[in-house]
C-alpha positions as CSV (number, residue, x, y, z in Angstrom):
1,M,114.3,114.9,124.6
2,T,112.1,115.3,127.6
3,T,111.3,118.5,129.5
4,Y,111.9,118.1,133.2
5,V,111.0,120.5,136.0
6,I,113.9,120.5,138.4
7,T,113.8,122.0,141.9
8,V,117.1,123.2,143.4
9,P,116.9,124.3,147.1
10,G,119.3,126.7,148.7
11,T,119.9,129.3,151.5
12,F,120.9,132.9,151.3
13,T,123.4,133.0,154.2
14,A,123.3,136.8,154.6
15,G,119.8,137.4,153.2
16,I,119.2,138.9,149.8
17,E,118.7,142.5,148.7
18,D,115.9,143.5,146.4
19,E,118.2,144.4,143.6
20,A,120.0,141.0,143.7
21,R,116.7,139.2,143.9
22,T,115.5,141.0,140.8
23,R,118.7,140.2,138.9
24,L,118.4,136.5,140.0
25,S,114.7,136.4,138.8
26,Q,115.7,137.9,135.4
27,A,118.6,135.4,135.0
28,L,116.2,132.5,135.7
29,R,113.7,133.6,133.0
30,P,115.0,131.5,130.1
31,A,114.4,128.3,132.2
32,D,111.1,129.4,133.7
33,P,108.8,126.5,134.4
34,H,105.8,128.5,133.4
35,H,106.7,127.6,129.8
36,T,105.7,123.9,130.4
37,R,102.2,122.5,130.6
38,M,102.9,121.7,134.3
39,G,103.9,125.3,135.0
40,D,100.6,126.6,133.5
41,A,98.6,124.0,135.5
42,Q,100.5,124.5,138.8
43,D,101.6,128.1,138.5
44,L,105.2,127.3,139.2
45,D,107.5,130.3,139.9
46,P,111.2,130.1,139.1
47,L,112.2,131.6,142.5
48,T,110.6,131.3,145.9
49,V,112.2,132.9,148.9
50,N,111.1,132.1,152.4
51,E,111.2,134.3,155.5
52,D,114.1,132.3,156.9
53,D,116.2,133.0,153.7
54,T,115.9,129.5,152.3
55,F,114.9,129.5,148.7
56,T,113.8,127.2,145.9
57,I,114.7,127.6,142.3
58,R,112.5,125.7,139.8
59,L,113.8,125.3,136.2
60,A,112.5,123.7,133.0
61,V,115.3,121.7,131.4
62,E,115.3,119.6,128.2
63,A,117.5,116.5,128.6
64,D,117.7,112.9,127.5
65,S,117.9,111.6,131.1
66,V,117.2,112.5,134.7
67,P,120.9,112.8,135.7
68,H,121.6,115.1,132.7
69,A,118.5,117.2,133.6
70,E,119.7,117.6,137.2
71,E,123.2,118.5,136.1
72,D,121.9,121.1,133.7
73,A,119.6,122.6,136.3
74,R,122.3,122.8,138.8
75,R,124.6,124.6,136.3
76,L,121.8,127.0,135.3
77,A,121.1,127.8,139.0
78,D,124.8,128.4,139.7
79,S,125.0,130.7,136.6
80,A,121.9,132.7,137.6
81,L,123.2,133.2,141.1
82,Q,126.6,134.4,139.8
83,A,124.7,136.8,137.4
84,A,123.0,138.2,140.5
85,G,126.3,138.7,142.1
86,L,126.1,135.8,144.6
87,D,128.8,133.2,145.1
88,D,128.7,129.7,146.6
89,S,129.3,131.0,150.2
90,E,126.4,133.5,149.9
91,A,123.9,131.1,148.4
92,P,124.9,127.5,148.8
93,L,122.7,125.0,146.8
94,G,121.3,121.7,147.9
95,P,120.8,118.7,145.6
96,A,118.7,119.1,142.4
97,V,115.7,116.9,142.2
98,V,113.1,116.2,139.5
99,T,109.7,117.5,140.5
100,G,107.9,117.1,137.2
101,I,108.2,115.6,133.7
102,D,106.6,117.1,130.7
103,S,106.6,114.6,127.8
104,E,104.4,113.8,124.9
105,V,104.7,110.1,125.6
């Protein structure tokens, strides 16, 4: 298995309140990219929210292939958004992409 850092972009269509943002950050903790060598070196945060309400979720995912890693990350991002009380219409996601690979090889 390889650890991938996956980036999933999105937009908060009606903004995001501080409480929902806190719940979302907490829900993302198990897949926090700080737990990889890349995260330590690049100081990757699991959630970045821009002034225009676009956001980026970065997740560390263990998988045997890029497609599986992207699918797992998308599923984790959806789950975290739901845990924060946000649905697909309030926080639609863009395509998941690999932005780093952490492998011993």
